[in-house]
C-alpha positions in Angstrom: 18.8 -10.4 13.7 21.3 -7.7 13.8 21.8 -5.9 10.6 24.8 -4.1 9.4 24.9 -0.5 9.7 25.4 1.6 7.8 24.1 -0.2 4.7 24.1 1.0 1.1 20.8 0.8 -1.2 21.3 -2.6 -2.2 21.5 -3.9 1.2 18.6 -2.0 2.5 16.9 -3.4 -0.7 17.7 -7.0 0.1 17.2 -6.7 3.8 13.8 -5.1 3.4 12.7 -6.8 0.4 11.7 -3.5 -1.2 13.0 -2.5 -4.5 15.9 0.3 -4.9 13.6 2.1 -7.1 10.6 2.0 -4.5 13.2 2.9 -1.8 14.3 6.2 -3.9 10.8 7.1 -4.5 9.8 7.0 -1.1 13.0 9.1 -0.3 11.6 11.6 -2.9 8.2 11.5 -1.5 9.5 12.4 2.3 8.6 9.1 3.6 12.4 8.3 4.0 14.8 10.8 5.4 17.7 11.6 2.8 20.4 8.9 4.1 24.0 10.5 5.0 26.3 10.0 2.0 29.7 8.4 2.0 32.9 10.4 0.6 32.2 8.8 -2.7 28.4 9.6 -3.0 26.8 6.3 -1.9 23.8 6.5 0.3 24.3 5.0 3.8 21.2 3.9 5.7 21.1 2.9 9.3 18.9 0.7 11.5 16.2 3.5 11.9 16.0 3.5 8.1 15.1 0.0 7.9 12.8 -0.1 10.8 11.1 3.0 8.9 11.1 1.1 5.4 9.6 -2.0 7.1 7.0 0.2 8.9 5.9 1.6 5.3 5.5 -1.8 4.2 3.6 -3.0 6.8 1.4 -0.2 6.4 0.7 -0.6 2.8 0.2 -4.2 3.5 -2.8 -3.1 5.9 -4.2 -0.7 3.1 -2.8 2.6 3.9 -2.2 5.1 1.0 1.3 6.8 0.8 -0.3 10.0 2.3 -1.7 8.2 5.1 1.6 6.4 5.9 3.2 10.0 5.9 0.7 11.1 8.6 1.3 7.7 10.3 4.9 8.3 10.4 4.6 12.0 11.5 2.4 10.3 14.5 4.9 7.8 14.9 7.9 10.2 15.2 6.1 12.8 17.5 7.0 12.5 21.1 3.5 13.3 22.2 1.8 11.3 19.6 -1.7 9.8 20.9 -2.9 6.6 20.6 -6.2 7.9 20.3 -5.3 9.7 17.0 -3.7 6.7 15.5 -6.9 4.8 16.7 -9.0 7.0 14.8 -6.9 6.8 11.5 -7.1 3.1 11.8 -10.8 3.0 12.3 -11.4 5.3 9.6 -9.5 2.9 7.2 -11.2 0.0 8.4 -14.6 1.8 7.5 -13.1 2.4 4.0 -12.2 -1.0 3.6 -15.5 -2.2 4.6 -17.1 0.2 2.1 -14.9 -1.5 -0.7 -15.7 -4.8 0.3 -19.6 -4.1 0.2 -18.9 -2.6 -3.5 -16.9 -5.9 -4.6 -19.7 -8.0 -3.2 -22.2 -6.2 -5.4 -19.8 -6.4 -8.3 -19.3 -9.8 -7.8 -23.0 -10.5 -7.6 -23.8 -8.8 -10.6 -21.0 -10.5 -12.6 -22.3 -13.8 -11.5 -26.0 -13.1 -12.4 -24.7 -11.9 -15.5 -22.6 -15.4 -16.1 -25.9 -17.1 -15.4 -27.8 -15.1 -18.1 -25.1 -15.9 -20.4 -25.3 -19.8 -19.8 -29.2 -19.5 -20.5 -29.0 -17.7 -23.7 -28.7 -19.2 -27.2 -26.0 -19.0 -29.5 -28.3 -16.6 -31.5 -28.9 -14.1 -28.6 -26.5 -11.2 -28.0 -24.2 -11.7 -25.1 -25.8 -10.8 -21.9 -22.8 -9.7 -20.3 -21.6 -7.4 -23.3 -25.2 -6.2 -23.6 -25.3 -5.1 -20.0 -22.1 -3.2 -20.6 -23.3 -1.4 -23.6 -26.6 -0.5 -21.7 -24.9 1.2 -18.7 
């Protein structure tokens, strides 16, 4: 699909599905370069800006932080980028996600155990879930 070029920020937002405020925030963070300006001061974005914005969205969907996305964008724009470097970043993120999954699995187990205890207690007993939170 061909996209108009140049695009104003509203067109870029609509085309990319990213809110205008978010686009401005990415500019402020340096993830998107400052766009050219029209004579009247409007921002003009091109296809490269759209591609970069789509890259950012996809990287966020994969769990990368904005700082990590900045590093990936640097690797992406470097002509001598090494696939091995990008692979290391991806493997590191995958390991981080695996650790988070383990944490969430432990939390889930604890909540289910507490919910089961709650179902076994009488109305006169203190709630095991609330009691557990008070103790820890």
